[in-house]
N, C-alpha and C positions, 0 to 999 in steps of 0.2 A: 617404370614410374616409382619415384621415391616415396617411402612411407613417412609422412610428416605428422608428428604429434605435438600439439602445443603444450608447453609446460604448465599453462594455466588450466587447460581442460582437465588434466589429470587431478588437479587439486579440488575440483568442484564436482566430482562424479556423484557424490552423496548429497542428499538434500541439505539445505541450510535452514536453520531455524533461528528466529530472533523475536523478541517481544517488542512491540511498538517501535518501529524504526523511525527515527527522526531524520528529516532531510534539510540540512542547513544550507543557506545561501552563502554564508561566509562563516569563518571560525568564530566571529564575535557576535553572531546572531543570538539574541536572548532566547532561552529555552521556552519561554511562554509564547513565542511567535513562530516556533519551528513546526512546520506541517509534519504530520505523522502518517505512517501506513500501519493500520491495525486490521484485525479480523475477529470474527466471532459469530455466534448465532443470534438471530433476531435483528431487527433494525437498530442502527446505531443510536445511542443516546448520550454518549460522553461529550463533554464540552472540550473540543479540540480546536486548535487554531485553523483559520481559513486556509484552504488548499489541502487539507488532510484527506486521506483516502481510507475507506473502510471496505473490506472484502467480506461479504456475508457467506458463511459456510452452510447455511440451511436454506438458501434461496430456492424457490420453486420454479423460477424462470429467469431469463437473462435480465429482465427489467428490475429485478430485486437483488442482483448479485453484487453490485458495486455502488458505493455512495461517495459523494464528495462534499466536503464542508465548504459551503459558499454563503457569504453574507451572514455568518453566524448560525446557519441551519444546515442540516444534512439533506442532501438532494440526491435522489436515486438517479443513476446514470442510465439512460434509455439504452437497452440492448441493441436497438436498431441503428443507433447513431454511429 
């Protein structure tokens, strides 16, 4: 059996880190409407665009570990969903 190694797998063996990742639909999407992916301790309070995701680093259970910005409010994503 041949030993196959992807050229991409080697490049990402170490962890990647970035602050507030924005996910654009197109290259011309305005910054103010680009959903973000952020993390931190405590419940989110920043005013981010709808569709943004927040990962809570100090959550005590799955129900408090991930939030999504929906309708202008942060909503906890139910861990059982």
